[in-house]
KEKE-3310 file (N, C-alpha, C; in steps of 0.2 Angstrom, whole numbers, plus 5000, padded with zeros to 4 digits):
npx = (5064:5073:5085:5097:5100:5102:5089:5081:5076:5068:5062:5047:5033:5023:5008:4998:5007:5015:5028:5043:5044:5047:5051:5038:5024:5007:4995:4981:4966:4958:4958:4958:4963:4971:4983:4988:4999:5003:5011:5013:5013:5007:4994:4989:4992:5000:5016:5017:5005:4993:4986:4971:4961:4953:4960:4956:4960:4956:4951:4946:4937:4927:4922:4917:4907:4898:4893)
npy = (5025:5020:5012:5019:5021:5033:5044:5046:5060:5061:5049:5039:5040:5029:5021:5023:5029:5037:5034:5028:5013:4998:4982:4970:4973:4977:4978:4989:4984:4993:5001:5015:5019:5031:5029:5016:5006:4998:4996:4980:4980:4993:4992:4982:4969:4953:4947:4934:4930:4922:4929:4929:4931:4947:4963:4978:4994:5004:5016:5015:5004:5010:5019:5010:5004:5014:5015)
npz = (5034:5042:5039:5037:5024:5011:5006:4990:4984:4973:4972:4970:4981:4991:4998:5014:5023:5016:5011:5003:4992:5000:5007:5009:4999:4994:4981:4978:4971:4964:4949:4949:4961:4971:4978:4976:4979:4994:5010:5018:5033:5036:5032:5040:5037:5038:5034:5032:5028:5017:5003:4996:4982:4978:4984:4992:4997:5012:5008:4995:4997:5005:4995:4986:4993:4994:4981)
capx = (5063:5078:5091:5103:5101:5100:5082:5081:5070:5064:5059:5040:5031:5017:5005:4996:5012:5019:5035:5045:5043:5051:5048:5032:5018:5001:4992:4974:4963:4954:4962:4958:4966:4975:4989:4989:5003:5003:5016:5009:5012:5003:4987:4988:4993:5006:5020:5017:4998:4992:4981:4967:4955:4955:4961:4955:4962:4951:4947:4942:4932:4922:4919:4913:4901:4893:4890)
capy = (5019:5019:5008:5023:5023:5040:5044:5050:5065:5060:5042:5040:5037:5025:5019:5029:5032:5041:5032:5024:5006:4993:4976:4967:4977:4974:4983:4989:4981:4998:5004:5022:5021:5037:5027:5010:5001:4998:4991:4976:4982:4999:4990:4977:4962:4950:4945:4927:4928:4921:4933:4926:4936:4954:4967:4985:4999:5006:5022:5012:5000:5015:5021:5004:5003:5020:5013)
capz = (5036:5047:5038:5035:5017:5009:5002:4984:4984:4967:4972:4971:4988:4991:5005:5018:5026:5011:5011:4997:4992:5003:5010:5005:4997:4991:4977:4978:4965:4961:4944:4950:4967:4971:4981:4972:4983:5001:5014:5022:5040:5036:5031:5045:5034:5040:5029:5031:5026:5010:5001:4990:4980:4977:4990:4991:5002:5015:5005:4989:5000:5007:4989:4983:4997:4992:4974)
cpx = (5069:5084:5097:5104:5099:5093:5083:5075:5065:5060:5051:5038:5024:5013:5002:5001:5017:5026:5037:5044:5049:5047:5042:5026:5013:4997:4984:4971:4959:4959:4963:4961:4971:4982:4992:4993:5003:5008:5011:5007:5007:4996:4985:4988:5000:5010:5020:5010:4998:4986:4978:4962:4958:4956:4960:4957:4956:4947:4943:4937:4926:4919:4915:4907:4896:4890:4884)
cpy = (5016:5014:5012:5025:5030:5039:5049:5054:5064:5053:5043:5037:5034:5025:5025:5032:5037:5040:5029:5017:5003:4988:4974:4972:4974:4980:4983:4988:4987:5001:5012:5024:5026:5034:5021:5005:5003:4993:4987:4978:4988:4997:4984:4970:4959:4947:4938:4925:4926:4925:4930:4931:4943:4958:4974:4989:5001:5012:5019:5007:5004:5017:5016:5003:5009:5019:5008)
cpz = (5040:5046:5036:5028:5015:5005:4996:4984:4978:4967:4974:4978:4987:4998:5009:5022:5022:5011:5005:4997:4995:5006:5006:5005:4994:4987:4978:4971:4961:4956:4945:4957:4967:4974:4977:4976:4990:5005:5018:5029:5041:5036:5035:5042:5037:5034:5027:5029:5019:5008:4995:4988:4979:4984:4988:4998:5006:5012:4999:4992:5002:5001:4986:4987:4996:4985:4975)
residu = (UNK:UNK:UNK:UNK:UNK:UNK:UNK:UNK:UNK:UNK:UNK:UNK:UNK:UNK:UNK:UNK:UNK:UNK:UNK:UNK:UNK:UNK:UNK:UNK:UNK:UNK:UNK:UNK:UNK:UNK:UNK:UNK:UNK:UNK:UNK:UNK:UNK:UNK:UNK:UNK:UNK:UNK:UNK:UNK:UNK:UNK:UNK:UNK:UNK:UNK:UNK:UNK:UNK:UNK:UNK:UNK:UNK:UNK:UNK:UNK:UNK:UNK:UNK:UNK:UNK:UNK:UNK)
# end
């Protein structure tokens, strides 16, 4: 993430980018989501947006449509 801070190899990774937690993030509402947390920028959300209601990642949205 380019800020020069050392990356702890044991720190968990999140999001479709598979990077560590930083900045604003949103959780997928699916309890069984394999990723769970996503960086706003990676999923096309702006940090100044107000998010109302439930949010699902693209993978979980596709799964829900199949049901």
